[in-house]
C-alpha positions in Angstrom: 108.6 -146.3 -57.6 110.6 -144.3 -55.2 107.9 -142.6 -52.3 104.3 -143.7 -51.5 101.8 -142.1 -49.7 100.2 -144.2 -46.8 96.4 -143.0 -45.5 93.4 -143.7 -45.0 90.9 -143.6 -41.9 91.0 -141.4 -39.0 90.7 -143.5 -35.5 87.2 -142.5 -34.6 85.7 -143.2 -38.4 86.5 -146.9 -37.6 84.9 -146.6 -33.7 89.3 -147.2 -32.4 89.2 -144.9 -29.6 92.1 -146.4 -27.8 95.2 -148.3 -28.9 94.5 -151.4 -27.6 91.9 -152.2 -30.1 92.4 -155.3 -31.5 91.2 -154.1 -35.0 94.6 -152.0 -34.8 97.4 -155.0 -35.6 95.0 -156.4 -38.5 95.1 -152.7 -40.4 98.7 -152.9 -40.0 99.2 -156.5 -41.0 96.8 -155.2 -44.2 99.6 -152.2 -44.3 102.3 -154.5 -44.6 101.3 -156.7 -47.2 100.9 -153.7 -49.3 103.6 -152.1 -48.6 106.4 -155.5 -48.3 106.6 -156.3 -52.1 107.2 -152.5 -52.8 109.6 -152.2 -50.6 111.2 -154.9 -52.0 111.1 -153.7 -55.6 112.9 -150.4 -54.2 110.5 -148.2 -52.2 112.8 -145.6 -50.3 109.7 -143.3 -48.7 106.9 -144.0 -47.0 104.9 -140.9 -46.3 101.7 -139.7 -44.7 100.0 -137.1 -43.0 100.1 -138.2 -39.3 96.6 -138.0 -38.9 95.2 -140.3 -35.8 94.3 -143.6 -36.8 95.9 -145.4 -40.3 98.4 -142.8 -40.7 99.7 -143.2 -37.5 99.3 -146.9 -37.7 101.3 -147.1 -40.5 104.6 -144.9 -39.4 104.7 -148.1 -37.3 104.8 -150.6 -40.0 107.4 -148.4 -41.3 109.4 -147.9 -38.2 109.5 -151.4 -37.4 110.1 -152.4 -41.1 113.0 -149.9 -40.8 114.5 -153.0 -38.9 114.6 -155.2 -42.0 115.0 -152.4 -45.1 117.8 -149.9 -43.6 117.3 -148.2 -46.5 113.8 -147.4 -46.2 112.6 -143.8 -44.6 109.3 -142.6 -43.2 107.8 -138.7 -43.4 105.5 -137.0 -41.7 104.2 -133.7 -43.9 101.4 -132.1 -41.4 99.1 -129.8 -42.5 100.1 -127.2 -40.0 101.6 -126.4 -37.0 101.1 -128.7 -33.8 98.5 -131.5 -35.4 98.5 -133.2 -31.3 98.0 -130.1 -29.6 94.2 -130.6 -28.9 95.2 -133.9 -28.4 94.5 -136.2 -24.9 97.6 -136.5 -23.3 98.4 -140.8 -24.1 97.6 -139.8 -27.9 100.0 -137.0 -28.4 102.6 -139.0 -26.0 101.9 -141.7 -28.6 102.3 -139.1 -31.2 105.5 -137.7 -30.3 106.9 -141.1 -29.8 106.4 -142.4 -33.5 107.7 -138.8 -34.4 111.6 -139.6 -32.8 111.8 -142.6 -36.0 111.2 -140.4 -38.5 113.1 -139.7 -40.8 111.7 -136.5 -42.0 109.2 -133.6 -40.4 107.5 -131.4 -42.0 104.3 -128.9 -41.8 103.1 -127.5 -45.1 101.4 -124.4 -43.1 103.5 -122.3 -41.0 100.9 -121.9 -38.6 98.1 -123.2 -36.2 95.1 -124.3 -37.6 93.1 -121.7 -39.6 91.1 -123.5 -42.2 90.2 -126.5 -44.7 92.8 -124.6 -47.2 95.3 -125.9 -44.9 94.1 -129.7 -45.7 93.9 -129.3 -49.1 97.1 -128.1 -49.5 99.0 -130.5 -47.7 96.7 -133.4 -49.7 98.1 -131.6 -52.9 101.3 -131.9 -51.4 101.2 -135.2 -50.9 100.2 -135.9 -54.4 102.8 -134.3 -55.9 105.5 -135.6 -53.9 104.6 -139.2 -54.1 104.3 -141.7 -57.3 101.6 -143.6 -55.5 99.1 -144.3 -52.5 98.2 -146.6 -50.5 94.6 -145.8 -49.2 92.5 -148.0 -46.7 88.9 -147.1 -47.4 85.9 -148.7 -47.9 82.5 -146.5 -49.9 80.6 -149.9 -49.2 81.4 -149.2 -45.6 80.2 -145.5 -45.7 81.3 -142.3 -47.0 84.1 -141.1 -44.7 87.7 -138.6 -45.3 89.8 -140.6 -46.8 86.8 -140.0 -50.1 88.4 -136.6 -51.0 91.7 -138.3 -51.2 90.5 -141.1 -53.2 88.8 -138.4 -55.7 92.3 -136.8 -56.3 94.4 -139.4 -56.4 92.3 -141.7 -59.1 92.0 -138.5 -61.3 96.4 -138.1 -61.1 96.2 -142.3 -61.8 93.8 -141.2 -64.4 95.8 -138.3 -65.6 99.9 -139.8 -64.9 99.8 -143.5 -64.1 100.1 -142.5 -60.2 100.1 -146.0 -58.5 96.6 -146.3 -56.9 96.5 -149.5 -53.9 93.7 -150.1 -51.7 93.1 -151.7 -48.2 89.3 -152.5 -47.7 87.5 -153.5 -44.9 87.1 -156.9 -46.6 91.5 -157.0 -46.9 92.0 -156.4 -42.9 88.5 -159.0 -42.1 90.2 -161.5 -44.3 93.7 -161.4 -41.9 92.0 -161.5 -39.0 89.9 -164.7 -40.2 93.2 -166.1 -41.2 94.6 -165.6 -37.5 91.6 -166.8 -36.1 91.6 -169.7 -38.7 96.0 -170.5 -37.3 95.1 -170.1 -33.9 92.2 -172.8 -33.9 94.0 -175.0 -35.7 97.2 -174.6 -33.3 94.6 -175.3 -30.5 93.3 -178.2 -32.4 97.0 -179.4 -32.5 97.5 -178.9 -28.7 94.2 -180.5 -27.6 94.8 -183.6 -30.0 98.0 -184.2 -28.9 96.8 -183.9 -25.3 94.1 -186.3 -26.2 97.1 -188.6 -27.7 99.3 -188.8 -25.1 96.6 -189.6 -22.8 95.7 -192.9 -24.4 99.1 -193.7 -24.2 
């Protein structure tokens, strides 16, 4: 596998409205857990559509992974020109910071947003140009925008073996729970050490 698409929820679909939300760290860890073995096996390109949410968090993960895997490259292929221009200023700055770490940036349409056909054309291109997808989407949590790309990715999977990897809310919660257990263990160890030390 040479290239993979990473996408999923937009931030607002997860009720995440700023970059300080503690859930983002766990989502990023779930993305890295899926990507790392693929990179070890020779994955060269991670591609996203650059939407505010899972796409951009995946970009952050890849930019960080590139320090350990210099061969890894990152691409954003947006549906139309200047997708960030109507975002709040802090989100625009965040997006532009990420663009500095991208190896290839392109748009499917060379004009501003003019209709959903641009999103559909983008998804066609992303599915055509990649060998598989990592999708953070959980239908059990209710329908959201990733359902369309999921349907198309699964159709391609049936037709020609396009690889499909999913991340669910349960996966992310599992990472959060493990981390909390580790923190509790460290705190317990510190408390035991302090109590033991007092008894001497």
